[in-house]
N, C-alpha and C positions, 0 to 999 in steps of 0.2 A: 423436917423443915425442908433439907439438903437434899434429901433423895425424892421431893416432891418438883424440886424446881429443879435437877436433870432430869427427871421423868418429861416436864413439861420443855424443856429444851431440848433433849432428844426427838419428841412428838414436833414440836417448832423446826428443826431441821430436816426432820422426814417430809414434812409439807412439802416446806421450801425446796428439797430434791424434787418433790413431782411436781411442782408449780415451775421449776429452775426446764425438767427436764421436755414438759408439756408447751414449754415458751419457746425451747430449742425446736421440737418438732413444729411448729407452727412456724416457725423461721425458715425452716428449711423448705416446707411447702409452698412459703411463700417464695422463696429465693428458686426453687424449681420453676413456679409460673412464670418467675419475670425473666427467667431463661428460656422456657418453651417462648414465651411473647416474643424476646427479643429476636430468634432464630425464624419465628414464623413472619417477622415484619421484616427480618433481612430478606427471606427465601422472595416475600412480595416486592421489594423494593429491584429495580432495575440497576445493575451493575453500569454505570458509565464505561462506553468505549472509550479504548486508551489510544491515541495513534502517535506511530515512530516517525521521523523524520529521516529522509533518504536527496541523494540528490544524484542528477544524472547529466552527463555530457557527452560529446561526440569524441573529443581528443582524451587520452589519459592524463592524469593531472598529475601524474610525478610521483614516487617513490617518497620522496622526501617530505611532502605537505600529506603524507594519507595520515600523521599522528594528530596533525592539526584537524583533517577535517573528521578524522574520528571524535574528535572531542562534541561536535553536533549531530553527525549523520550516523544512524544503523545500519544502513546499506546503501550499495552502490548500484548505479546501471551498469551494466556490463556487455560489449557488443559482442556478436559472434562473428559480423562481418565487417566490412567496409562501411563505417557510418556514413549517413547522407553530408554531401560536400567534402568527403576526405577522399583521399588518396589512395589511403590505406589502412589496417587497422592495428592501431596504436594499442589497443587493449590485450592483444593476443598474448597469451603467456602470463597474465598478471592474478589469474585466480588466486592462486597459492599466498601471495603477500598480500591481499586483500582479506582472504581469508584469515591470514595469521594477525592482521589488526584487529579484527575481530567484525569486519562489515559482512552485513547480508550480502544477499544479489537481488536485481530486475534483470533479467536476462535477454537480449534484444537482438532482433535478428533484422535484417532492412532490406523491406522489402520491395517491390519494383515499383516503379511512377506509371501512371496511366500510358505515358506516350511509350514505355516500352513493350505496352501489353496490346495496343490497339492493334488488328488484323492478324494477331499469333494465337496460338491455342492457351487461352490466359492459364487454363485448367492443369494443363500440363506440365506449365512455367511453374507452378502452385507446388505442384507435385515432386517436382526436379528441386525446387529453392527448400520444400520442405525436407528430402534428403541430405540438403547440405548443412540446413540449421541442426538437424540430428547429430550427424557427423562432425560439425565443429562444436555443438556442445559437449560431446563425449569425448574429443580430443581435449578439450578443455578440463576436463576432469570433473565436469557436474554429474550428480548422480542420477540416477532411473528415478523417474517420478518429479523431477525437474519443471518449472514453469518454462517455458519459453514464449515470449512476447513477437508476434509480427510485428513492424513498426509500418503501419498505415500511415503515410505521410500526407496524402492529400484530402482534405474535409471534404464534406459537403454528404449527400447521397449517392453510395457507389455505384458509378456508373458499370453496365453489365460485366466487362470483363475484368474489373476491380473485383465485384464480387465471387466471381469464376474464380479468380486466381487467389483472393482470401478465404474462400470457403476450401477450395481445393487444398491450401496450404495445413488450415485447420484440422482438415479431415486427415490427410497424411501424417501427421505428426501424431493424434491420437490412436491411427491405428499399428503404428510403431511400438504400441505398446511399452516405449523407453521413456517417452516425455510426456509434458501435458501442455497443452497447446492457447495462449491469449492474444490479446491484440490492442496494442499501442494506437490510441486514436483519439479524432480530435471529439472533444464534449459541448463544441460552441456550435450553438443553434443559425441556420444560415438560411435566407428565402429559398424556397422549394415549390415553386408553382405558387399558388395562394395560400400556404401553409410554412412553416420554417420546421428541419429538420439537424439534427448532429450525425455524425458519423456512428458515433457510441449508439445512439437511438435505433439507425437503420438495422444497425447490427442485431440490436435485441427484438427486431420488428420482424426478420428474418428468422431467427431464433422461435418468436412464438408461431412465426407463420408455418415453420414446418414440425413443429412440435419437437422441439430440441429438449430432451429430458436432461443436458449437460449444456447448462449455459457457460458461452465463452467467457473465460478471467477479462477484464478490460480494464485497462490501463488509460486512465482518461486523462486528455491533454485539456488543461481549462483556465487560462490565465488572465481570463475578463475579469475586470474591477467593477462591481463584484459580481461573484461571489470569492475571488479570489482577494487577498489583502495586499497583494503585492508582493516585494522582495523583501520580506520580514519574516521572523520566525517568530509565530506567536507565543505568548506565554503559556497557552492552553492550544494545541493542534488540532485544528478540525481533522473529522473524518472524513475519508474518502469520498462519500455519498454527498458530503457538504457541496463538490463540485458540480453537483447537478444531476449526475447520474446515478440512482439508487442501485447498492448491492456491488460498485465499482471497488476493483481492490486496490488501486491507486489512483490518487488523485495528482497530476502533474498541477501545480498551484502558479507557477512559475517559470519562465522562461527566459533565455539567455541569446540575443540582448530582445529588451522588452518592445514588443508590437503597439505602437503610438496609436492604432485605432482599437486596441481593448484595453490599452494599460492609461488611457488619459487620467483617470480617478487617483490613481496609486504611482503616478509618475515619478514625486517624491520620495519611492520607498527604494530608484533604482541608484545606482550610482550615474555622475555626471555623465559617461559613457553611457549609458543606457543597460549596461551589463548587470546582472545579480550576483555580487560576490559572497563568499562564506564568511563569517566572522573570523576577523583575527586574520584572513589572509589579506594581501595587497591588490590593491585594485588597478592593476596592472594591464588590464585588456586581456589576459593572460588564462588568469585562474576563476574564471566567468562558470557558473553552473546552472541548470535549473532546480527547485524544489519540489520537492513530493510530500504526500504522507500516505500512510497505510497502516493498515491495525496488524500488522506483522515486522519482524524485524527481519526477517529473511521474504518477501513478499515471492519470491521464486523458488523456494526452498531449495537452492543453490548450494549449503554450507554441506 
């Protein structure tokens, strides 16, 4: 009797082991199928682009406030020559300290206004200024391959002399093989005969007409509300193309001081003096700035 019970128990154990192995095999197969399905679904699901916040201003903010600015901003605008309206360039020699604080860069070269181009060889001036930009970027220690933006201050369709200057500057920077060329320009549409145009789209149309295989990197200024949210840092930062120019590398969505003709719907987001200030900095009429978004922490590759 005991022997029969023992034999039955052994048989039961063997059958149980086979069943367990079969169940484990099935479970393993199901797990593999589940993992494959999850990976396939992840591959089909587009990853949302992430934007990073930056600031720019004509005057260097000062060494003391950089840690406070770094809490909110990933990169900073950096002028290579005297900014608009200034008498000298206060950014000169500051790359090392900004880099040490962890900032990326938006490298800027102040271009010429139309009044400075009329009646002159605008293309020759563009080539001369390109060489000045290259020398300044090298002197400041920016690495080869960094992207320099030409500051095109005046908006609307480019006048013939403006177009000659801008594209001569871009071509000369490119031909140097040292740095890349971009343009800071307006993305706001203005009347143009029976239609409307922005400087950014005029540049893009020029590229299309000339079959340019290397589109110019654009830093687009568009502070009109909407699409701009005004002087705020949204919980979820918009992507640069939300400024209205597809493929833009950077969108400057806030300017200081605010421009009433474009910001009436978001005026309450600015300080009482009409400026935009970084969180935690005093509203003292001195530490105001412009706000930018890009999908890179170092849009100019200046680190």
